N, C-alpha and C positions, 0 to 999 in steps of 0.2 A: 591435487580439487579439478575437479567434477568438471567436464566437457557438458553438455547440454548441446544437441544436434543442431534441436530449431530452429536457438537462438542468439548471440553471443555473451557469451561470463568472465566478464575480468575484472580483478582484484588489483584495485591500480591506490597504494598508501589510507588503507583499513576500510576501503570502501569495495563494498561487492556492486560493477556495473550488472541489468540484464537492460540488454537489448535487443527486445524485437522487431526484424528484420525480414520482417517479409512483406517489404515497406510497397510493391508492384500489390498485393494484396489490403492494402490498409491497414496492415497486422495483425492479418486476417486470424481469429486462434483454430488450431483442429486437435482434433482428438491427439496428436500425440505433442503438440505445445502444452496443455492443461498436462498433459502426465507432467512433461517432463516438470514448468511452471514447480503444479505444485510438489514433487518432488526434494528440487532445488531449493525451495524457500523452507521446509522440512530438514535438508543437509543439515542447511548455511546454519544455524540450529549451534549444532558442533566446529560452525570452524572459526578459530581464533584467533582469524590476521584481520577479518572481519569485523570488521564491529562499526557496521551500518548497512544499510541497503541502495540505492536506485536500480528503482527501474523505467525506462525511456521503452521508444516505437526509436525507427529510421522513419526515414524517410515525409511526409505528411501529419502521421498520423502514429499517436498512440497509438491505438486498438480502434480496432471496430469491431467488435466484435466479436462472434463464432465465423465462420469461414461457414457462406449460404451452403456454398457448393463440395468442404470437404465433412462441415459435419453435418445442417436440419439436416442434407435429404438424406442419409444415409438415415440419420433417426425418423422416421417413418418404415423404414425398414424391422422398429424395434415390436418388441412387444412394451407392457407397463413396469417390466424387470427389468428391463433391456436399460430403456428408458429412464428411470429412480440411479441407476447404475451408474447414469453420465451426473443428471443432475446432482442430488450427491456428490459426484466426483469433485466438477465446479465449485460446487460449496467445500470443496477439500480445500479446495484454490486459497480461497478466503480466511478460513482454520489455522493455516497454514500460517496463511501470511499478519494475520490478529495476532496469533501462536506464539512468533517470527521476537527473539526477548532483544534485537536491537531496532536502531531505529528507519525505520521501512520509508526512502521518500520516493510519491510519483511525482519524475519529470516530464510533460505533459508535451510535449511539443508541438500536435495536433489536432484532430480529435479525436475525439475518446467516445465513447460510445457503447455498450448495450452489457454485455463483457468486464470491456473495458474502463465503461466507467466506475464496472463495480472494483476490480482490481483497485480504482486510482482511489477509490472511496473505501475501500482494508487499506490501504493506503497508515502511513500520520501522517504524513509534511503531504502537499500536493502543492506546487513551484508547477505552474502554465506559463507560454506562448498568451500569444495574445491571439491562436489561432487557432487555441484549442478549449473549441464550443465542443459545448459537453450533452446528451443527451442518451436517460436510460431509456431505450428501445421496445424498449420487450407485449406493452398492449397493444403495438403498430404492428407487429407478428403474432398477434395472437393469442398471444404468456402477458403473464401474472405481471406486475408492476416487482412482486416482493421474488428475486432471484440476489441468490447468493448475497443476501444478508442485508442487499439494500433496504426493505420496509424496515429491521432492525436498525442499521450508522447510520441512512440518513435525517430522519426526523428529527433523530440528534440532533443531525449537524446543521443543520438548515431549520429545524420543527415543522411538525406537525402540516401543516396547512400550508408549508415551501414544497416539502418534499412526498404530501400528496399532489399536489400542479403537478410536479414531476415525473412520477410513478403511472398516473392516472393519461397523462395526455401523450407522455418520449419525446417534447419537441426538443428538439436543441437548445441552451442557451450561451450565450456568448462566454467565453472570459473572463471582463469585464462585467457585469453580472450573474459568475459564480462568485467571482470573488465577494460580489457586494452582501451574499447567503448563507458566506462563510464557506461555502465549500472548497472553495481554494483559498489557500495562503497564502500568497503571492501571483498578479500577474507580470510578469516583465518584455521582454523586446522581443526577439527571435532570438537573436546572434544575440543575445548574452542569455541562457536559459541553460546550457551548457556549463556555463562560468559560475552563476551564482548554484546549479545546483553541485555543481563542485564543493564551493565554496564550503556548503550548508554543509555536505557529508562530511565531509574531511575536515571540521569545525565538529561534526557528533561521533563521530569515527573516532578524537579525542578526548573527547571527552569522556568524563567515570560513567565507565561498560553498568556495575554493575549499579550503583544510584539510577540510569536511565532506563534497566529493563523495567527495577523495578516500579518507576513512575507508569509503565507505559505495563506492564502488572496491575495496577493501581486501578488502571483509566479504563479496565476492561472485565473486570469485577465488579468497578459503583459502578458500573451503566447501569446494577438493576440493584439497590439496597437504598436500606432508608438511609439519612445522616447518621442517624449514631452510628449504625452502623460501619456505616464504612470514616466514621472519626474513627472506630474502632479500629480498624484496617490499616485508617492512615499511623495512628499508635505504632505498634504493632512494626510494622516496615520500616519509622521513620526509627525508631530502636533499634534496630535490624540494620536498618544502614549508620549508622549511626557505629559500631563492630568491627567496622570494614575499616580494609583500614585508607579506604581514597578520601576518606573523612578527614582524618588524620594528615595522610601527604595533602588536601587540600589544605590547609591547618597551615602546616609544616612550611609550604608556600604565600602564602598570602602573610608570614610575620616573619621569611627570608626575600621577602618580591623578586621572586620566579613564576614562573610555568608549572601549574602542574602536571605531573609524570601520574598520571590512574593507571593503573593497570591493566593491564590485559586480560574478557578472563576466560 
């Protein structure tokens, strides 16, 4: 098992837990954290014992974005090529989260801003504490609101009008408002966050990994196609799943009135 240096990584009951732990800096991202997160999500594709992934933060923030001292100050020293190398790296992190063929849950324990908001957005499910206000802050520091896939993913999640407002203003919204517009899946009391997250993550980890992988792939692929194309892709995906042993196992478990024992991928 790999051991990143810039955050905590643990495996428990088929779930890989990533905990950002620069709590004194509100878990702000450094160049090292970006690189290790990107590499970790790539490596998780081949970790057979990990069937679901959780990313969360320590302390009172999930992630406050890029570290002003360690990243933003350093970027002023770079030319256009150097800046593009960095921005492409941040986008690679989002790509690796979306391309990971396993469920990713963002467990939002507190303030979620900037790049932290984009990491949450790229995850498959967002479970949030009531303390987890969120903002896409980029325009407030003179940057485009279109960062790390936000202009692609956010309108598909909350609608174009609300996404435009959030990306134009960079304002924080409460966890309750984020849930109301469909950005958060669930909002719960802070003391319940870890328990609820763990229960869902373990449920997904026990589920049919191949079927979940196929579902995530279809969700990604169908974002930009017409209905006819989507229907054909889904027909093919379902036929493939029907050939997988998990499909027969689910049937036999139903007949035998027991819990199914799905394969590990």
